[in-house]
N, C-alpha and C positions, 0 to 999 in steps of 0.2 A: 496912472492916477491912483491917487491914494488915496483910502479908503480907514476913514477912522472907525473904531470898532467900539464903542461904548458898554463898559462891561455894570453892571450893576452891582455894587459892591454889599448889597444886604443880600445877596445870593451866596451861599455855603459854598457854591463851587466857582465863587469868581477869581480867587487864585489861579484855578487851575486854569478856567477860559483866557485870563490874562496871560500865562506863561504860552499858552498856546499858540494866541496871535502873536507875540512877542517872537517866537521862534521864527512864525510864517515868513514875518517882515525882513528877519535875517537871512533867511532863505533866498528871496528877493534880492536883496540886496547883493548877497555874494557871488549871486551869477553875473558873470560878464555880459553886459550891451553890444549883442553883435550891429557890426555896418551891413549894409544892404547887400553888398559887395560882395563879403564872406558869405552872404546865405545862399544856398543852393536853389537849382530850378525849382524842386519839388519843395521845399520849405516854404520858399514865397507863394508856391500855388496852393499849399495848406494854409499859410497865412492868410491870402486873398479870399480863400473860403472862409476863412472865420468873420473877417469882416463881414462877407456877405451876407454872412445868417446871422449876424448881429442886426444887416439892416433889413434883410428877410427870414426869419427863421424856416419857413418852411422851405424855401429853397437852400438851406443852410444842410436842413437836414436831406433831403434828397442827394444833395453832393457828398455829404458824408457817408450815406450808404451804398454810394457807387463809387467812393474813393478806391484808388488800388489798394491800400492797409488793410481796409473794412473786408475787403474781400480776400485780400490773403489770409485776414485773423480766422472768416466763416469759413475758410476752406482746411484751415487747421481744427477747428471746433468740430467741423464733419467729420474727419479723419481721424476715426478711433485709433489707428496706429500710432498716431503721433502722439500719444500719451503716454507710450512707452509700454513693459510689460505688466499685465495683471495679476499676477502673483506675487504678494505679498518678501515670498522667501527670497534670501540671497544665492540659494543654490541655485546653480543654471537647471534647468528640468531637462532630464534623461529621454531624448524620443529614440524611441524603441518602434524599427520597421514592421509592418504586418510581414508575415509569412502567407504567402498564396497559394494553394494548393493548384487542383486542375479549374482552371476557369477561374473567378474571379473570388473566390471562394477560402476565407482565409483558413487556415490549418491550425486546429486546436491543439495546443500544446499540454502533454500530458503533466500533471504535478510532479513534484520531486517525490520520490522516494526516502521514508524516514530511515534515516541512519538504524541500522543493526545495533541490536547490543553484543556487547564481546562477551568474554568466557564469565562465567560467575560460579563459584565454586559450592562446593553444598551447602556446606553453611550460611550463604546468602539465604537462602531461602529454606532453614533448620525448622522456622515456624511452622511450614507449611506441612499438612498429611500426607500419604501416600494414598493413592486411591486403589481398590481392590479389584482384582481381576473378574471378570464373570465369564465363568469359565464349566465345559462339561465334558464329558468324554464324546467324541463322533458326533462332534457340530457338523450343522451344516458350514457354517462360514464363520471364521476367527476372523474379527479386525483388528488391526495394530496399529496404536497411533506412536506418535516418536516419545512422547512425555508427555504426565496432565501437564496442563496450564494454572494459571493462580488460581483462576476461578474454578477450575474442576477441584482442584487441592481443597479449597476456601470451602465447595458443597459437597465433595467426598465423593462424587460422580463424576462418568467420563463426558467431555463434550457438553460439559457445562455452561458453556458461553452461551449467549442466548444469538451471540450474532455466528455463532459456529452453525453450518448448515448440516451436519451429518445425520442427525435424527428428522430433517426434513427429507435428505435423498435416502435416507434408509425408506423410509413412508412411500415418496412418489417415485422409488425406485421400484416399488413392489416387494420388498422384503418384508416388511410387514402391513397388515390390513388397518392399522390405527399409527397418528403421530405416538409416538410414546415421547414422556417425559424423561429429561435427565435422571429424575431421582426415582425412576422405575428401570433405572439400565440394568439392575441385579435381575429383571425379569425375563431377559433376554432366551440363556437358555434353554427354560423350560417351554415358553410360549410361542420361541419360533425358531428353535437350534440354531441359534446365532450368538457368538461372545465377544468380548471385547478385552484385548490387554495392550501392554505398551509397551516399546523397547527396552526402555529406561524410565525403571519406578519413581526417581525425584523429581517434584515439580519445577517450574522454572517459567519465567514468563514468556520468554519466545526459546524458539529450539536454539539459536544461534548463543543461548550462553552453555552449551552442551557442547564438552569439547570433540575433537575428531577421535581421539584415544579412546575417552568415555563411550562413546557409540559404536564403534569398531571392537572393543573388549563385551560387549553386549549380545553382538552378533550369537556367536555359540550357546551362551545360554537360551537367546531366545529359541535356538534351532533346536535345543532341548526339550524346553516345554513345547514346541509343538509336535515333538516326538512322541511325548509324553502324552497328549490329549488326541492326539490325532483325528484335527477336524477334517476336513474333505478340502476344503480350503483355505488358505489364509489372504484375506484382503487385508494392502499395506497403503494406510490413509496417508501418501505422501510419499512422492517421489524421493526425497531425502531417505527414508527408511530403504526403500529397494538399493538405491545407490550404497547404502552401508552392509546391506547382506549381497549385494554382487559383487563389491570389493573383496569381501572377505573369501566368499567361496570361490572366487576366480584365483584369489593370490595360495589358495589351500590347494587346488588342483594342480597348480603348478608347482607348489610344493611336494605333493604326491602325500598329501595327509599332514595332518596336524599334531601337535602335542597334546593337544584339547578332547581327541575322540571324534574327529568330525572328516569324511572321507565324500570328495568329492572325485565321481567319474563319470565318463561318458557313457549313455546307454547302449545297451545292445540291440543291435539290427537296425542301426542309424546311421546312413554312408553319407558321408560330405557334410558333416555337423559343421555350423561356425563358429568360428572361435571367439574368444573373449571380447578381443576388441569389437569385432566386428558386431556380438551380440549388443553391444554398451549403443554401439552407433545406432542399432536398427531399433533404439526401444521405442515401444508404445503402450500404453494404456490400456494392458488386457492380460489376458495368460500369458505367463513368462514361461520361457521353455526350459526352466527349470523344476524338480519335484523331488519332495524328500522320500525318501521310501522308509515304512515301519517294517522293524522286523520284530524280535520278540525280546520282550526287557528283561532284565537280567532276574528281577522279581518275580514278574506274572510267566515267563516264557520256560519255567519248569515247575513238575508237581513236587510231591515231597520226596518220593522215589527218584528224583532227578530226570524223571521222564519228558521229552519236549510235549509242551501242549500247545493251544492258540489262549491267549490272552481273555479274560473272563470278560472283559468291557471292550474287548474290540470285535467290529463287524469286518467283513469281505470289504465294504464298499468303503472301508477307510485305510487299505493297505499302503496308499501312498498319498501326501498331499499337494496340492499345485496353488500357485502363488500369483494371485492377481494385482495388481496397483494400479490405484485411482489418486489424483492431484490431494494433497489437502484442502480439508473442507474449512478450513481456517478463513475467516475472512480477509486476512492480510495478501492469501493467496488471491492477486488480480486477473493473475494470464487466463483465467477459467472461471468462468461465470456459475454461477447456481444453475443453472439451467444443462450446460453444460457436464456438469459434476453428476448432475441427476442422471443423464442419459448413459455415463458410464456406472454407474450402479445399476441401472436396468441390463448393460451388457453383462453385468455381473451377476444377473439372477440368471441370464440365457445361458453364460457358462457353466453353472452349478448345473442348471435342469439338463445341458446336454451331458455334463459328467456322468449326471446320474442315472441316465438313459442308454449312454455308452457312444454316444453320436457327436461325440467333442472328434476334432479333426487338427486341433492343434499340434505343431509338433514338440513333443518334449526329449529335447536334445543331452541334457547332463541331470544325473540323477546325486543325491544327498545320500548319505548315512551314518547316522549315529551309530557310534562304536560302544557298547556298553563296557564298562571300566569297572 
């Protein structure tokens, strides 16, 4: 049945509407008319349902709701997975399976450590100042860091980085009766008989920017400084410092002395001493089995007439210096947290008290002598 659509020519949209109905008529004309013999059963059922719906609109509505096509379409709408991936990204997502620990608890992965810096020559940090040593003769404990950091060099004080736990370890370890700010580091020798030096004077951001040759060459200079000031205990703040010293003295002992006036020998009356390889393998944060003996300095050891005498600023309690090692107090060291470091500082105080009272039982198998030249 042809339906004519009359368009009001006064309407400004009349040309558009007329063109629309013309196209719709053309579409109906172009479609081939199917014979009933070519129509499938399902098509006839749908067409018959359409005719019935014209006669009874309510019945047609019920039939259309329950028709297979509508049910299938409803299932598609109800199933959210049929819409495809929810992400608009064209790249496929990378699914990472969670690792399982004991039971059903997931294993927490540690963050990747930051990449360490490589060697940096001295001119890179030539704009930074050196940090003055905090020293006096016959100190109870002399702390030794690897070298000044960028913050310490900028402030002009030791361990000035607020993230460094040195000053908190010092206080909570029982070595100072108050939390000392870095700006008062110069008061340590007089107030608490403590001192601070560095193995290497030049500053850098990280210790990895120092060369191994530079560190090893600094060891004999460091030993001579200890020999001059005669502290009871030298505490190395960082295992790497002790490894530098240990490597130097073990090589010197095998070479039977070096050209820099440092001699290393076994202590007398010490049977069954462990070799250097065994000492390295059995390392622990505590007093090390090595001491530095203090003889008479060339300038202080003789009077005007050439006779031997004891140094004026030397005491009986500082005839030798022992070496204690704690982890670095830098926040970069994550293997040992602040509470662990505080416990080791408490042990340091205990070892110094044992040394003062003569009750220390830690064996000392090797001794270092500085030969005056």
